[in-house]
N, C-alpha and C positions, 0 to 999 in steps of 0.2 A: 504494500500500500504506500501511497505517496505521503509526504509530510502534511499537505493540506487535508487529506482524508483523516489522518490521525488527529490533527487539531480539531476538525469538525466533530469527530467522535467524542473527544474530551469535552467539547462545548456542549454536546448533546447530553452527556452525563450530568453536567452541571445544571442544564436547563431542566432535565427530567427530575433530578434530585430536588432542585429548588422549588419547582411547581408542586410536587407531591408533598414536600415538607410544609409549604405554605398552606396548602389546602386541608391537610389532615392533622398536622402537629402544631403549627404556629398558633392557629386560632382556637385550637381545642382546649376546653376548660378541663376536661378529664382525659389525660393522656393514657388511654387504656391500650391493651394489646390489640384490640380490634382496630383502633386508629392506626397503630403501626402497621398492621397487616394490610389495611386499605391503602396506606401510603406506599407500601411496597408494590401492591398491584398497580396503582396509578403510575409509579415510577417505571415499572417494567413496560406498561402500555405505551407511555409517552416515548420512552427510549426506543422501543420497537418501531414506532411510527417514524421517529427521526432517522432511525437506521435505514428505513425504506426510502426516505427522501434523499438521504446522502448517497445511498446505493453503492457501497464500497465493492470493489472487485476482489474476490478471493482467488488466489492462485494456488493450485495443487500440483506438485512435482512428483512424477512417477518414473521409474527407470524401467525400460523395456529392452529385452535382448532380441535382436533381429538376426536370425541365422541365415546363412547362405542357402538359397534354394538348390536342391539336387533333384532335377527331373529324371525319373527312370522311365524310358520310353520303350515300349515293346511292340514289335512288328506283329500285328494281329491278322495278317493275310494268310490265305490258305497255303501259300508256298512253304510256310514254316512247318505245318503238319505234313505236307507232301514230302518234305525232306526229313521227316521223323524227328524234328527238333522241338516240337511243341512242349513235351514234358520237361525237357532240359531248360527251355526258356522260362517255364513257370518256376522251376527250382531256383534258377538264377535270380529271378525277380524276388522270390520269397526270401532268399538268403541276404540280398542287398537291403531290401526294405525292412527286414526285422533286425538288422545289425544295430545293437544298442549304441555303440560308439559313433556310428554314422548319424544316428538320430540326435545324439548330443551335439554334434558339430553342424549338421545340416538340417534344413527343412525338407525332408524326403517326400516327394510327390510322384504319384504314378500316372502314366498316360499310356494310351494305345493308339496305334494308327494303322490304317490300311489305305483306303482312298480318302479318308478323312481323319481328323485328329480330335481326341476327346479325353478328358480325365476319367480314369476308371481303374478298378482293381480286379475286374472280371474279364477274362479273355476266352474267346471261343475259336480263334484262328480260322475264321470263315470269310475273311475279307476277300473281295474279288479283284482288287487292284492293290499295288504297293506304290505309295507316293511318299518317299522320304523327304521330298522338297517341302511338303505341307508341314512336316515337323519343324523345319527351320523357320518357316514363316510364322507359325503359331508361337513358338518359344520366344522369338524376337518381340512379338506383340505382348505376351504375358509378362516377360521379365525385361521390360525396356529399361535401359540405363543401369543394368545390374551385371556384375561379374559372377558367373556361375559355371559349374561343369555339367555336362550332360552324359548320362549312361544310356547308350543306344543298343538294345538287344535285337538283332536283326540278321538276316542272311545277306542283306545288301543288294538283292536283286530287285531293282526298281522297274515297274512296268508303266508308270505314268508320271507326268510332272517334269520339271526342269532338272538338270544335272545337280544332284544334291551335294556334290563335293565342294562347290563354291557357294552354296546357299547359306551355310551356317556362318555366324559371326566368327571371324578369325581370332578375336580376342577371347572368346569363350571356348574352353577346351571341350572336345567331344571324345568320349571313351567308348568306342564300339566294342561290343562283345559279339564275336562272329559265331553264329550257331549254324549247324549243318555239317555234313561230312565233307571235309576238305580233300579227301583222297581223290586223285585224278582218275576218273572212270571213263571207259570208252563210250562215246556218245556221239550220235549224229543228230543234227538239229536244223530245221528250217527256221532260221532266226527272223527272216522277214520276207514277205511276199507282196510285191507291188503289182496292182492290176486296176484298171479303170472300172467304175461301176457299170458303164454302158459301152456297148459296141453296136456297130451298124451291120445290118443283115448283108450277107455275102461279102463282107470285108474280113480282114484278119485283125485280131487284137493282140497286143504284146503282153507278156508276163515276164517279170523279173524276179528271180528267186535268189536269196542270199543264204548260202548253206554254211554250216559251221561244224567242225570236227574237234572232238576232245579225245586225245589218246596218245600213246607213246610208240605206236608202230605204224608202218605203212599199210594202208588198206584201200579198197575200192568200194564204191557204193553206186547204186542206180537211183537217178532222179526221174520219177514217173509222174505224168499228169494224165488223169483218167476221168471218165464220166460213166458211172455205172460199170458195165463190163467192157467198155471201149477204152483203149489206150491211145491217147493222142500224141504222146511224146515220151521217149525213154532215152536217157543219156547216162553213160558211165563216167564217173568222176573219180580221180585218184587223189587220196589224201595222204599226208605224212606228217611227222612231228614238225617239219618246217613249213608245210603247206596245210594250214588248218581251216582255210576259208575258200569258198568258190562262189562265183556269180554266174547264174545261168539265165539266158534270155531265150524265150520261146514265143513263136507266133502261132496262135490257135485260130482255126476258122470259125466264123460266126454263121453257122448254117441254119440254126433254128431260131425262130422269133420267140421272145419271152424270156423268163428267168431260167438261166442255165447254171447248175451247180456242178463244180469240178472238185477233184481231190488231188492235191500235190503230196507226193510221198517220196521220202528218201529211205532206202532199205539196203541192207547188207547181210552177208552171211555171219558177220560177227555178232556176238551176244551183247545186248545192251541192258542196262538196268532200267532206263526210262525210254520207252518207245512212244510215249504220248506226243513228244515234241517232234516225231518223225512225220507227222501228218498235219496238213493244213487244208481245210476246206475253204473254197472261195466261190463267189457267185458273180455272174455277169448278166446284166439284162440286155438282151439283143433287141434293138428297135429297128423298124423298117425304114425310117427316113429322118432327116434333120429338119428343123424349122429354120427357114432361110429369112434373114432380116437384112434390110437395106437401110444404112444410115446415109441420108442424102443431105449434103451440105455444100454451100457455095464458098465457105471459108474454112480455114484451118484453125483448129481450136483444141486445147487439151481435153475438153469434154469428149471428143470423138474417140480418142484412144481409151479413155476410162470406160466409156459405154461399151466399146468392143470387148475389152477384157472382162468386164463384169458379166456381160451377156454370155460370152463364150466360156465362162467358168463352168457352165452346163454344156456338156459335150453334145447335147441334142440341138444346140443352136449353132448356126453359122452366120457370121456377120460380114457384110460387104460394105465398104465405105465408097460412095460414088458422088460425083457432082451432078447437079440437076440435068445438065445437057448430055450426060454420058449414059443415063439409064434408058434402055430401049424397051424392054417388055416388063411391065409391072407385075404380070402374073407369075414371074419367076420367083417372087418373094411372098412370104406369108404375112410379114409386118413391115410397114414403112415408118422409119423414124425421120421426120422432117425437122432438120436442125436449123433454127432461125430462118424461116422461109421469107423470101422476098418475091418480087415479080418474076424472077428467074424460075420460080417453082410453078408458074401458071400452067404449063403443060402437064406437070405431075398431078396437080389438083384436078384438071379437066379429065385426064385419062382415068384417074382413080374413081371418078363418079360412075363410070361404067364397070370398072374392075371390082369396086367395093372392098378394097383391102383395108384392114384396120390400120390406123395411123397413131403415131406418138409424136405430137407436135411440141417442140422445145423452143422457147423464145429467149431473147437476150437483147443486147445493145444494138445488134445489127438487123433486128427483125423489122420488117415493114408491116406495121400493125393495121394500116389502112387496107393493104392488100389482104391481110389475114381476115379482117372483118368481112370482106367480100367473098371469101372462099369457104367460110364455115359460119354456122349460126348457133353454136353452143355457148360461146363467150363473146361479149362485146367489149372492145378495148377503146378507151379514151386516154391516150398516152401523150405525155409531153416529151420534149427532147432531153430532159434531165435524167441522169442515172440515179438509181436508188438501190440500197442493200435491203433485202427482205429476209427476215428470219422465219423459221417454220414452226407451226403449232400442230401437233398430231391430233387427229380426230378419232377418238376411241370408238365412236359409233359407226364408223365406216363399215359397210357390209357387203361390198361387191365381191371381195375375196378376203381371206385371212391375212391380215398384215400386222406385223409386230412393230412396236415403237423401238427403233434401234438407237434412240437418243437424239431424235431430230431437233429437240429444243436446244441442244448443245452443239449442233453442227454449224459450220461457218455459213454466213448469209449468201444467198444467190443474188446476182445483180441483174436488174431489169430496168426498163424505162419507168419513170414515176408517172402514176396516173390511176385511173379507176378501171377495174375489171368487174363486169356485171355478168352473172350467169343467166342463161335463158333456157327454159325447159328443165328437164330432169338431169341435173348434174350432181354427181357424188363427189364430195370433197374429202380427200384423204389428208392433205396438209393445207392449212390456211396460212396466211402471211401476216407478219407484223413488222413494223418499222421501229427498231429499238424496243421500247416497251409498249408501243401503241398498236393495238390490233386493227387491221385494215378491213376486216370482214370480207376480204377477197381471197379467192383460191390461190394456192401455190402449186399444188398437184391435184388435178381433178380428172374424173372419168365420166364418159357418157356412153349410153347404149341405146341406139335408136334403130328400130326395124332391122335388127340383126347386125348392124355395123357398130363397132366399138372404136372410141377415140380417147386418147389420154393427152393431157396437157401438163407440161412442166414449165412454169412461168419464171424462168431465170436461168442464167448461164453460170458456169463455174461449179457444176455438180461434181467435177473431178475432185474438188476439195472435200466433198462429203465422203467419197471413197477413201481418200487419204486419212481423214480424221477418224473414221471407224477403224482403220488399221492401227492408228496410234492408240485408240481407246482399248482395242481388243487383241492387238498383235496379230490380226488376221483381217483379210478382206471379206470373210465369209458372210457376215451379217448383211453388209451392203449388197453383195452379189446375190444373195438369196432374195433380198427385197426387190432388186431389179429383175430377177428371174420371174418373180410372181407377177410383175407388171407385164412382162413379155408373155407369160403363160396366159394371162387374162386376154391380151390382145390377139394371141395366136389362135384363140378358140372362138367360134361363133355359136357354141352350144347355148341353149336357153338356160337360164339360171335355175339350179336345182334347190329344193328346199333343204336337203340334207347334203352337206359337203364334208367329205372325210379325207384327211391327209395321213399318209403312212408310206413307209418304205417297202420295197419288195422283199428285202432280206435284211437281217440284223446279225451281227456277230454275238455269240453267246458271251454274256457278261457285260455288254454295253447297254445303255439306256434304251428301252423300247417304249416309245411314246407315240400314241395315236391321238390326233386332234380332230375335232369335228365342229361344224357350225350348223345351226338350224335356223331357218328363216320362216317367218309367218307369211300369210297370203300377200302382204304388201312388200315382201322381200326385205323386211326389217329383221335384224338379229333378235331372236326370241330368247330373252334372259330367263324365262320361266320354263324352258324346255326340260324334259326329263329324258336323258339319254343313257342307254345301257349298252353294253357290248358282251357278246357271248363268243368266247374263243375256244375252238375245238382242235385238239391234236389229231391230225389225220390218221396217224398210225395207231394210237391207243384209243381213239374215239372219246377221250376224256374232255369234258367241257367245263370251262370256268366262266363265271359271270362277274362283271364289274360294272360299277356306275361311273359315268364320266363326270368330272368335277368342273365347275365353271371357272374359267380364267378371265382375262381382260375382255376379249371379244371372241372367245371360242370356248369349247369344252375339251378336256383332255383326260387321258387315263395313262397310267404308267404300268406296264406289264412286266417289269423286272421280275426275275425268278422263274420264268418259263424255261423248260428244258429244251435242248436243241431238237429240231425237227420241223416238219411242215405243219402249218396251221391255216385253218379257215376262220373267218370271223364275220359277225353280223352286228352292225350298229343299228339300234332301233330308237325311235322317238316314241315314248310310251303313250303319249296323249293322242297323236295323230296316226300311230302305227306305221309311220314312214320308216323304211329300212334301207341299209346299204350293206352289200356283202362283197368280200374280197378275200385275199389270202396273202400270207407272207411266210418266210422260212427263216428259222434261227439256225445259223451254222455252228456246228460243234467246234468250239475253240475255247480253251481255258488257259489264258496267258500265264497264270500262276503255276501251271504244271510244266512249264518249258525248261525248268532248271534242274540240274543234277548236283550242283555245287554252289556254295555261297560265293559271293563276289569279294574275295579276300583282298584283291588288288585295290578295288575302289574304296573299300572301307579303310584300308591302311592309308590310302591317299587322303581321305577325309580326316583321319586322325593327325596326319602330318600337317595338313593345311591349317588345322586349329591348334597345333602344338600339343595335341593330346597323345594317346597311345591306344593301339588296337590290342584286344585281348581275346583269348579263346576260353571256352567254358571252364576248363581246368585251371585257369589262372584268375578266377574270381577273387580269391583271397589276396592276390597281389594287387588287383584293382582296388579293393577296399583299403589296403595298406597305403597305396599311392594317394588315394583321396584323403585319408586321415593325416598323412605326413605333409601334404601340400599346405604351405604357409600362406598361400594367396587367399585362401578361403577362411576367414575368421569371423566370428560372430561380432556384431556391432551393438554396443549398448547406447540406447538413445534416451535422452531425458525428455519426457513429454509433459509440457506445462499446460494444465487445464485451468482456464480462467472462467469463473462463474460469478455473474452479478448477483448481489444479495437479493435483488428484487425477484429473481427466479425461484427463491426458496418459498415454496407454497406453505411449508410448515411454519414459517415465521408469521405469515398472515393468519394461519389457524391459531397459533399461540396468542397473538394479540387479541383475536376474537374471544378466546377462552378467558384471558385476563380481564377484559372489559365485562364479559358476562358474569364472571365470578364476583367482580367488584359490585355490580348492580344487585346481585342476589344477596350479598353480605349486607349491603346498605339497606336493602328492603327488609331483610330479616331483623336488623337491629333498629328499624324505624328511623333511619337517617335520610330517607327520601322526602 
């Protein structure tokens, strides 16, 4: 307390004492014990009230010992049990966690990871992916600005995520305990298989296979690609202790239309412990033709290249960039992208009136808006010669097709002429525009559908910046390219709008996310938020059927079918109120990435330990690890003084005491007839 507070408290004592003495003792004729008792009660009441008015701050000091955290992180993926190391991993965890000396020095905490990271002391070793990188990211977040060691019990075989060697903080030591049999066993493995999802009928599609050999002698193996009982390719490869890898390229014929499932196999006369990694199934969907798109532009602009790359990311699309006077036959194309049309496009517009090809009109600073007003009647442009930057606002109620918000509000602005854009007729707006923070109530990306002809409008140039920004945000062009592909898919089809639209892949790899999305529209083709959608999934081989409900997302319904076994499936999505149904099929390819390993990755875990100045250990060296942690002088408990300041006015009991004193004084006076 300060000097002023102490002086005020002394003054309060004098005032309280003086008032109580004056009221009950000084004027009293008979100085009885009751008078002294009442004076005491009055003194305490007045002093308590003055204390509340002064409100001194009371400080309480407590000492707290903060131990260094010691996270024990266990690999909970199925590869641990596949390598018969799950029991040993549990023993190691129990021995480290229960060590009393470690508990005295460290704050021991247990975590598990597979494809995700979470605190737990229960482990089942059933994780479908191994992501050690997620351990590094989460520990950085949990123990920010803290110097701590990490005990990592794992086989080091990562199947997803970034390279974990350089993910951990170099200043925080990592001590990996390498579980699994480190004995070099003879093993053949298809480590990677590269193949496109789609191929075109009567063409050939390439397959690239990366093969790996583990062993100490020279051997030969056959690499075979087959479909059912038919063998399409068979090659003999020689391996030796000095030649442990091989790359094979094969061209296969696309003779049948539809989903084609193949099997790649590497086999030898040598005996192997793990033959699961000798086989990889893969699938290719053979389609009969490409969608041909023409980008027609009289100028050169970065948008043209960005559009071409985004659209052609789907191998079913073929893009040709031409000038207006170079295009001869419009019917050669399924979609026309008219980039910043001017009077040079007059022949294109006139010819397309008869051809009826769906168009995608993109405007910008070089667009002739008076000409554009004459050639179409969906939008009316009243534009000035001044340039303006337009930001985008996503419309979640858009329902022509399923479109996800890829973060449009945070994308760079598009540049277009300043003015007013008015919609005429039935125009569906996916993106509206705003200038800085002011909404213009004008479309930025809109779609129309009149008498079977579809048109899209993007009112602004520099959409190449959108593609670049999505790559910066997501380290991939995928989200933007899928968004552009959905626009082209809408324009490439003239089919009438269905009330139930379902999105799914033709095949999935076992272990990856299996998500099916659906949209249901009412009679006005508005997205129905009260729809009741269910899906029945049937395994063709076992005839077993499972039923699920689809849950509502932003502007669609979706269901996650993770956990289904490999095999062919048929499914039916139904809307329960209207009985509308959609049926199709997909196949889950048998592939468990966690069963691809026969040994732990000793080299990489040792590299991680070196990178963080830690040390790698094997299970029989756990006592040495405990000794190393206990003897390390870097990790010491810190004693902190915690000062807790409490204002006296927060003491509710002081108010209660004052009330009791005043009440007691009143009753005593009443009893003694002094009122």
